[in-house]
C-alpha positions in Angstrom: 24.7 -19.4 -9.7 22.0 -20.5 -6.8 19.0 -19.3 -6.0 20.3 -17.3 -3.3 22.6 -15.6 -5.9 20.2 -15.2 -8.4 18.0 -13.4 -5.9 20.7 -10.9 -4.7 21.4 -10.2 -8.4 17.9 -9.4 -8.9 17.7 -7.2 -5.7 20.8 -4.9 -6.9 19.3 -5.0 -10.2 15.9 -3.6 -9.0 17.9 -0.8 -6.9 20.2 0.6 -9.6 16.7 1.0 -11.7 15.0 2.4 -8.7 18.1 4.6 -8.5 17.9 5.7 -12.0 14.2 6.5 -12.0 14.9 8.6 -9.2 17.4 10.8 -10.7 15.5 10.5 -14.1 12.8 11.8 -12.1 15.3 14.8 -10.8 16.1 15.9 -13.8 12.3 16.1 -15.2 11.5 18.3 -12.6 14.7 20.4 -12.8 14.1 20.8 -16.7 10.8 22.0 -15.8 12.0 24.2 -13.7 14.5 25.9 -16.0 11.8 26.0 -18.9 9.5 27.9 -16.4 12.2 30.5 -15.8 13.1 30.6 -19.6 9.5 31.4 -20.6 8.8 33.6 -17.6 12.2 35.8 -19.0 10.7 35.8 -22.3 7.2 36.8 -22.0 9.2 39.4 -19.7 11.3 40.5 -22.3 8.5 40.7 -24.8 6.5 42.8 -22.4 9.2 45.1 -21.8 10.3 45.4 -25.6 6.3 46.3 -26.2 6.5 48.7 -23.4 9.5 50.8 -24.7 8.0 50.9 -28.4 
């Protein structure tokens, strides 16, 4: 491969890494949102159980 082809491959790899990195960040945010909701539901259920007792 010549230098131009090497650069094109490097850019393609970097673009893929950037895209994957963005997807990972999106998944981390989604996981955090679910954990917060699950924690809130757990606390609400605990409070409700204590209230009924």
